[in-house]
C-alpha positions as CSV (number, residue, x, y, z in Angstrom):
1,M,11.3,20.5,-10.2
2,I,9.4,18.9,-13.0
3,V,10.5,21.8,-15.3
4,L,14.1,21.1,-14.4
5,H,13.8,17.4,-15.1
6,T,12.3,18.3,-18.5
7,I,15.1,20.7,-19.4
8,C,17.7,18.1,-18.4
9,F,15.9,15.5,-20.4
10,R,15.8,17.7,-23.5
11,C,19.6,18.2,-23.2
12,K,20.1,14.4,-23.1
13,I,17.9,13.8,-26.1
14,T,19.9,16.4,-28.1
15,S,23.3,15.0,-27.1
16,Y,22.4,11.5,-28.2
17,T,20.6,12.2,-31.4
18,V,23.2,14.4,-33.2
19,S,25.2,11.4,-34.4
20,E,24.5,10.3,-37.9
21,K,24.9,6.6,-36.9
22,G,22.2,7.0,-34.3
23,P,22.4,6.5,-30.5
24,S,24.7,3.9,-29.0
25,E,23.3,1.1,-26.8
26,K,24.6,3.0,-23.7
27,G,22.9,6.2,-25.1
28,V,19.6,4.4,-25.5
29,A,19.8,3.1,-21.9
30,T,20.5,6.6,-20.6
31,I,17.6,8.1,-22.6
32,E,15.2,5.3,-21.5
33,L,16.2,5.9,-17.9
34,S,15.7,9.6,-18.1
35,L,12.3,9.1,-19.7
36,I,11.0,6.5,-17.3
37,F,12.2,8.5,-14.3
38,L,10.3,11.6,-15.5
39,L,7.1,9.6,-16.4
40,T,7.3,7.9,-13.0
41,S,7.4,11.2,-11.2
42,L,4.4,12.4,-13.1
43,F,2.4,9.2,-12.6
44,F,3.0,9.0,-8.9
45,T,2.4,12.7,-8.4
46,G,-1.1,12.1,-9.8
47,F,-1.5,9.0,-7.6
48,T,-0.3,10.7,-4.4
49,M,-2.5,13.7,-5.0
50,L,-5.4,11.5,-4.3
51,T,-4.0,9.5,-1.4
52,P,-4.8,12.0,1.4
53,I,-8.3,12.8,0.1
54,L,-9.6,9.6,-1.3
55,P,-10.8,8.2,2.1
56,L,-12.4,11.6,2.9
57,Y,-14.1,11.6,-0.5
58,I,-15.4,8.1,0.0
59,T,-16.9,8.8,3.4
60,A,-18.4,12.1,2.1
61,L,-20.3,10.0,-0.4
62,G,-21.9,8.1,2.5
63,A,-19.6,5.1,3.2
64,S,-19.1,3.9,6.7
65,K,-15.7,3.1,8.1
66,L,-16.3,-0.6,7.3
67,E,-17.3,0.2,3.8
68,L,-14.4,2.5,3.5
69,G,-12.1,-0.4,4.3
70,F,-13.6,-2.6,1.6
71,I,-13.7,0.1,-1.1
72,M,-10.1,1.0,-0.4
73,A,-9.2,-2.7,-0.5
74,T,-10.7,-2.9,-4.1
75,L,-7.7,-1.0,-5.3
76,P,-4.9,-3.5,-4.4
77,A,-7.3,-6.4,-4.8
78,T,-7.8,-5.6,-8.4
79,S,-4.1,-5.2,-8.9
80,I,-3.5,-8.7,-7.5
81,F,-5.4,-10.2,-10.5
82,A,-4.1,-7.7,-13.0
83,R,-0.3,-7.8,-12.3
84,F,0.5,-11.1,-14.1
85,P,-1.6,-10.5,-17.2
86,F,0.1,-7.1,-17.6
87,S,3.5,-8.7,-17.0
88,V,2.8,-11.2,-19.8
89,L,1.5,-8.4,-22.0
90,S,4.7,-6.4,-21.4
91,I,6.8,-9.3,-22.6
92,K,4.7,-9.8,-25.7
93,I,4.3,-6.2,-26.8
94,G,7.0,-4.4,-24.9
95,R,7.3,-2.3,-21.7
96,W,6.6,1.1,-23.2
97,P,3.1,0.3,-24.7
98,V,2.0,-0.9,-21.2
99,V,3.4,2.2,-19.5
100,I,1.5,4.5,-21.9
101,S,-1.7,2.5,-21.5
102,A,-1.3,3.0,-17.7
103,L,-1.2,6.8,-18.2
104,L,-4.4,6.6,-20.3
105,L,-6.2,4.5,-17.6
106,Q,-5.1,7.1,-15.0
107,L,-6.6,9.8,-17.1
108,A,-9.9,7.9,-17.5
109,S,-10.1,7.2,-13.7
110,C,-9.6,10.9,-12.8
111,I,-12.4,11.8,-15.2
112,L,-14.7,9.3,-13.6
113,F,-13.8,10.3,-10.0
114,M,-14.8,13.9,-11.0
115,S,-18.1,12.8,-12.4
116,I,-19.6,10.2,-9.9
117,S,-22.1,11.2,-7.2
118,T,-22.9,7.9,-5.4
119,K,-20.7,5.4,-3.5
120,I,-21.8,2.5,-5.7
121,L,-20.0,3.9,-8.7
122,L,-16.8,4.1,-6.6
123,Y,-16.1,0.4,-7.2
124,P,-15.8,0.4,-11.0
125,T,-13.9,3.7,-10.9
126,I,-11.4,2.4,-8.4
127,V,-11.0,-0.8,-10.5
128,I,-9.9,1.4,-13.5
129,Y,-7.7,3.3,-11.2
130,A,-6.1,0.1,-10.0
131,L,-5.5,-1.1,-13.5
132,A,-3.5,2.0,-14.1
133,L,-1.4,1.4,-11.0
134,S,-0.9,-2.3,-11.6
135,S,0.2,-1.9,-15.2
136,F,2.5,1.0,-14.7
137,G,4.7,-0.2,-11.8
138,P,6.1,-3.5,-13.0
139,S,6.7,-2.3,-16.6
140,A,8.4,0.9,-15.4
141,I,10.7,-0.9,-12.9
142,A,11.5,-3.5,-15.5
143,I,12.7,-0.7,-17.9
144,A,14.8,0.8,-15.1
145,L,16.4,-2.6,-14.2
146,E,17.1,-3.6,-17.7
147,S,18.8,-0.3,-18.4
148,S,20.9,-0.5,-15.2
149,P,24.7,-0.9,-15.4
150,I,26.1,-4.0,-13.8
151,G,27.0,-3.4,-10.2
152,R,24.9,-0.2,-10.0
153,K,21.4,-1.5,-9.6
154,G,21.1,-0.2,-6.1
155,M,21.9,3.3,-7.4
156,I,19.5,3.0,-10.3
157,M,16.7,1.7,-8.0
158,G,17.4,4.6,-5.6
159,R,16.9,7.0,-8.5
160,F,13.8,5.2,-9.7
161,Y,12.2,5.2,-6.3
162,G,13.5,8.7,-5.8
163,A,11.3,9.6,-8.8
164,I,8.4,8.1,-7.0
165,G,9.5,10.0,-3.9
166,V,9.3,13.3,-5.8
167,G,5.7,12.5,-6.6
168,M,5.1,11.7,-2.9
169,I,6.1,15.2,-2.0
170,V,4.7,17.2,-4.9
171,G,1.3,15.3,-5.0
172,P,0.2,15.9,-1.4
173,L,1.6,19.4,-1.4
174,L,-0.5,20.3,-4.5
175,T,-3.5,18.7,-2.8
176,S,-2.9,20.7,0.4
177,L,-2.8,24.0,-1.5
178,L,-5.9,23.1,-3.6
179,T,-8.0,21.8,-0.8
180,Y,-7.5,25.1,1.0
181,Y,-9.6,26.8,-1.7
182,L,-11.5,24.0,-3.4
183,E,-13.8,21.1,-2.6
184,V,-12.3,17.6,-2.6
185,Q,-14.1,16.6,-5.8
186,Q,-12.6,19.5,-7.7
187,I,-9.1,18.2,-7.0
188,F,-9.6,15.4,-9.6
189,L,-9.9,18.1,-12.3
190,F,-6.3,19.3,-11.5
191,A,-5.0,15.7,-11.3
192,L,-5.9,15.3,-15.0
193,A,-3.0,17.4,-15.9
194,L,-0.4,14.9,-14.8
195,P,-1.2,12.0,-17.2
196,I,-1.8,14.5,-19.9
197,T,1.7,15.9,-19.4
198,G,3.2,12.4,-19.4
199,L,1.4,11.4,-22.6
200,T,2.6,14.7,-24.2
201,I,6.2,14.1,-23.2
202,F,6.1,10.5,-24.6
203,T,4.6,11.7,-27.8
204,L,7.4,14.2,-28.3
205,F,10.3,11.9,-27.3
206,G,9.3,8.3,-26.6
207,S,8.3,7.4,-30.1
208,K,11.9,7.8,-31.4
209,S,13.1,4.9,-33.5
210,F,15.9,4.0,-31.0
211,L,13.3,3.1,-28.4
212,K,11.4,1.0,-30.9
213,K,14.6,-0.9,-31.8
214,S,15.5,-1.3,-28.1
215,N,12.2,-2.9,-27.4
216,E,12.5,-5.1,-30.4
217,K,15.9,-6.4,-29.3
218,K,14.6,-7.1,-25.8
219,L,11.5,-8.9,-27.1
220,A,13.7,-11.1,-29.4
221,E,15.9,-12.0,-26.4
222,E,12.9,-12.8,-24.2
223,K,11.3,-15.0,-26.8
224,E,14.3,-17.3,-26.5
225,T,13.8,-17.8,-22.8
226,R,11.9,-20.7,-21.2
227,S,8.3,-20.7,-20.2
228,L,6.6,-18.5,-17.6
229,L,6.2,-21.6,-15.4
230,H,10.0,-22.2,-15.4
231,S,10.6,-18.6,-14.5
232,I,8.2,-18.8,-11.6
233,R,9.9,-22.0,-10.4
234,R,13.3,-20.4,-10.6
235,I,12.2,-17.4,-8.6
236,V,10.3,-19.2,-5.8
237,C,13.3,-21.4,-5.2
238,Q,15.3,-18.4,-4.2
239,R,15.3,-18.2,-0.4
240,N,16.1,-14.5,-0.2
241,I,13.2,-13.6,-2.5
242,M,10.7,-15.6,-0.4
243,L,12.0,-14.1,2.8
244,L,11.9,-10.6,1.4
245,S,8.4,-11.1,0.0
246,A,7.1,-12.3,3.3
247,S,8.7,-9.3,5.1
248,S,7.3,-6.9,2.5
249,I,3.8,-8.2,3.1
250,T,4.1,-7.1,6.8
251,F,5.3,-3.7,5.8
252,F,2.5,-3.1,3.3
253,I,-0.2,-4.5,5.6
254,A,0.7,-1.7,7.9
255,L,0.8,0.8,5.1
256,G,-2.6,-0.2,3.8
257,T,-4.1,0.1,7.2
258,F,-2.4,3.5,7.8
259,E,-3.5,5.1,4.5
260,T,-7.1,3.8,4.9
261,I,-7.8,4.9,8.5
262,F,-5.3,7.8,9.2
263,P,-7.0,10.5,7.1
264,V,-10.4,9.7,8.7
265,Y,-8.7,9.5,12.2
266,A,-6.9,12.8,11.7
267,K,-10.1,14.6,10.6
268,G,-12.6,13.0,13.0
269,E,-10.5,12.6,16.2
270,L,-7.7,15.2,15.8
271,G,-9.9,17.8,14.2
272,L,-7.6,18.5,11.2
273,M,-8.7,20.1,8.0
274,S,-8.2,18.4,4.6
275,Y,-5.3,20.7,3.7
276,Q,-3.6,19.9,7.1
277,I,-3.9,16.2,6.5
278,S,-2.3,16.6,3.1
279,L,0.6,18.5,4.7
280,L,1.1,15.5,7.1
281,F,1.5,13.3,4.0
282,V,4.0,15.9,2.7
283,A,5.9,15.5,5.9
284,R,6.0,11.7,5.2
285,G,7.0,12.2,1.6
286,I,10.0,14.5,2.0
287,P,12.3,12.1,4.0
288,N,10.9,9.3,2.0
289,A,12.1,10.9,-1.2
290,I,15.5,12.2,-0.2
291,S,16.5,9.0,1.5
292,R,16.0,6.7,-1.5
293,I,19.0,7.6,-3.7
294,P,21.7,7.8,-0.9
295,I,20.4,4.5,0.7
296,G,20.3,2.8,-2.7
297,N,23.9,3.8,-3.3
298,L,24.8,2.7,0.2
299,S,23.3,-0.7,-0.3
300,D,25.6,-1.2,-3.3
301,K,28.6,-0.8,-0.9
302,I,27.5,-2.5,2.4
303,G,24.7,-4.8,1.2
304,R,21.0,-4.8,1.2
305,R,20.3,-6.3,4.6
306,I,21.6,-3.6,6.9
307,P,19.5,-0.8,5.3
308,L,16.5,-3.1,5.4
309,V,16.9,-3.9,9.1
310,F,17.1,-0.1,9.7
311,A,14.0,0.5,7.6
312,Y,11.8,-2.2,9.3
313,G,13.0,-1.3,12.8
314,L,12.2,2.4,12.2
315,S,8.8,1.6,10.7
316,W,7.8,-0.4,13.8
317,F,9.0,2.5,16.0
318,A,7.2,5.2,14.1
319,L,3.9,3.3,14.0
320,F,4.1,2.6,17.7
321,L,4.7,6.3,18.4
322,I,1.7,7.2,16.3
323,S,-0.4,4.9,18.4
324,V,0.5,6.7,21.6
325,T,0.6,10.4,20.4
326,N,-2.3,12.8,20.3
327,N,-0.3,16.0,19.8
328,V,-0.4,17.1,16.2
329,L,3.0,18.9,16.4
330,L,4.6,15.7,17.6
331,L,2.9,13.8,14.8
332,V,4.8,15.7,12.1
333,P,8.3,14.4,13.0
334,I,6.9,10.9,13.8
335,I,5.2,10.7,10.4
336,G,8.5,12.0,8.9
337,L,10.2,9.0,10.5
338,Y,7.7,6.7,8.9
339,G,8.5,8.3,5.6
340,L,12.2,7.8,6.2
341,A,11.5,4.1,7.0
342,W,9.6,3.7,3.7
343,G,12.3,5.4,1.7
344,A,15.0,3.3,3.3
345,R,13.4,0.0,2.3
346,T,12.5,0.7,-1.3
347,A,15.8,0.7,-3.3
348,P,17.5,-2.1,-1.3
349,S,14.4,-4.3,-1.6
350,A,14.2,-3.9,-5.4
351,A,18.0,-4.4,-5.8
352,L,17.9,-7.5,-3.6
353,Y,15.1,-9.0,-5.8
354,S,17.3,-8.3,-8.8
355,D,20.5,-9.6,-7.2
356,N,18.8,-13.0,-6.9
357,T,17.2,-13.1,-10.3
358,L,18.3,-14.1,-13.8
359,P,18.1,-11.2,-16.4
360,E,15.3,-13.0,-18.3
361,D,13.2,-13.1,-15.2
362,T,13.4,-9.3,-14.5
363,A,9.8,-8.5,-15.7
364,L,8.4,-11.4,-13.7
365,V,10.3,-10.6,-10.4
366,S,9.3,-6.9,-10.7
367,T,5.7,-8.1,-10.9
368,I,6.2,-10.2,-7.8
369,L,7.6,-7.2,-6.1
370,W,4.4,-5.2,-6.7
371,L,2.1,-8.2,-6.3
372,T,3.2,-8.8,-2.7
373,A,2.5,-5.1,-2.0
374,D,-1.0,-5.5,-3.6
375,I,-1.9,-8.5,-1.4
376,A,-0.8,-6.8,1.7
377,L,-2.4,-3.4,1.0
378,A,-5.7,-5.1,0.3
379,F,-5.5,-7.0,3.5
380,G,-4.4,-3.9,5.4
381,S,-7.3,-1.8,4.1
382,S,-9.8,-4.5,5.0
383,L,-8.1,-4.9,8.4
384,A,-8.5,-1.2,9.1
385,G,-12.2,-1.3,8.5
386,T,-12.8,-4.5,10.5
387,L,-10.7,-3.5,13.5
388,S,-12.4,-0.1,13.6
389,L,-15.6,-2.0,14.7
390,F,-13.9,-3.4,17.8
391,I,-10.9,-1.2,19.0
392,P,-10.0,2.5,19.0
393,T,-8.0,3.8,16.0
394,Q,-4.8,4.3,18.0
395,S,-4.9,0.7,19.0
396,I,-5.1,-0.3,15.3
397,F,-1.8,1.5,14.7
398,R,-0.3,-0.5,17.7
399,V,-1.4,-3.8,16.2
400,V,0.1,-3.1,12.8
401,S,3.4,-1.9,14.4
402,M,3.7,-5.4,15.8
403,I,3.0,-6.9,12.4
404,V,6.0,-4.9,11.0
405,L,8.2,-6.2,13.8
406,A,7.5,-9.7,12.6
407,G,8.8,-8.7,9.2
408,L,12.0,-7.4,10.7
409,F,12.8,-11.0,11.9
410,G,12.4,-12.2,8.3
411,I,14.9,-9.6,7.1
412,L,17.4,-10.8,9.7
413,L,17.3,-14.3,8.1
414,I,18.4,-13.0,4.6
415,N,21.8,-14.2,3.5
416,E,23.6,-12.2,0.7
417,S,27.1,-12.0,-0.8
418,K,29.0,-9.2,-2.4
419,S,29.2,-11.2,-5.6
420,Q,25.5,-11.3,-5.9
421,R,25.3,-7.4,-5.8
422,K,27.8,-7.2,-8.7
423,G,26.0,-9.8,-10.8
């Protein structure tokens, strides 16, 4: 799949660079979208390769379930403090330099994961890992939003999050295949290939003069906008943004809890092997990925709220079913439903943020989008470790399903208009 993306991308590069006058503004936007979609797939393939095995790796180094919760919480907690500085940096130096620095940080973190032998060293390693994640996401989504045609942001966000969805399938699938033959720590060696590939592709295509000129134009426009404080004030005064952020927090609390405790639960209480746990994450990733583009397109036509109501309702239902199911075969379709719920909320959420934001606030609102996830993921990871001291793991899933249900009520309060989606 990655090879096909690369072939298509080479074709687009060729078609837009043959003109003696250089690429048009539309051509630049198309090329930027192609490049950021490809780099996003590579980055999140590397990220999701580690998702099923990182809790297992941490406990293998001697961490208790409570320590596991705090170590996993370090990842989003670091991102909470790093998001805004990286957002400001992307405004000053451009989106693309921040994206490339994220790939370099991802490369460094994989090398460190491969090298450490004690749980104490996990903290600084995960901090570097978190800096990669916190710098890549907002800048990448800002590039995608800024290159989106008017009235088609839902479609573009569907494709952007579809690129992430590709990573959510390919990453766990690679991990499942590798863990069948290799030790967990050896997986980090193979994960190195993803940021290296991304950096190579950018070196070949991303340094073209049209991308530099595009960034310079955007920077010139953004220097004319008002201060960061005014931007924050404009954003927080938007009722829909505040409601969506509050609901997103409930979704990601549940997700942080799930990703922290489920691999340990699957191995310790369900008796699954590492490669089988990774396959369950593939089962979550497939419907997650394939639902993003069509639901993004659908949200351009019927609005953002209806797909979001579906997503939050299905997420609550899937988590509740996980809490009452011990049968591994039944878990496969249930986790698939959870993946579908995740995929159904991504593009409409991002598009709704953009619908309620001025163009000059795009970078900041994309940071807020990721920041709400960071806060909630950190809390969810800590919650998983703390609740494991008092209640059975299945009861933890039941608790977080109720938290998501509260988020559904927030979505029902969102008010949108067709004119907003076209603006």
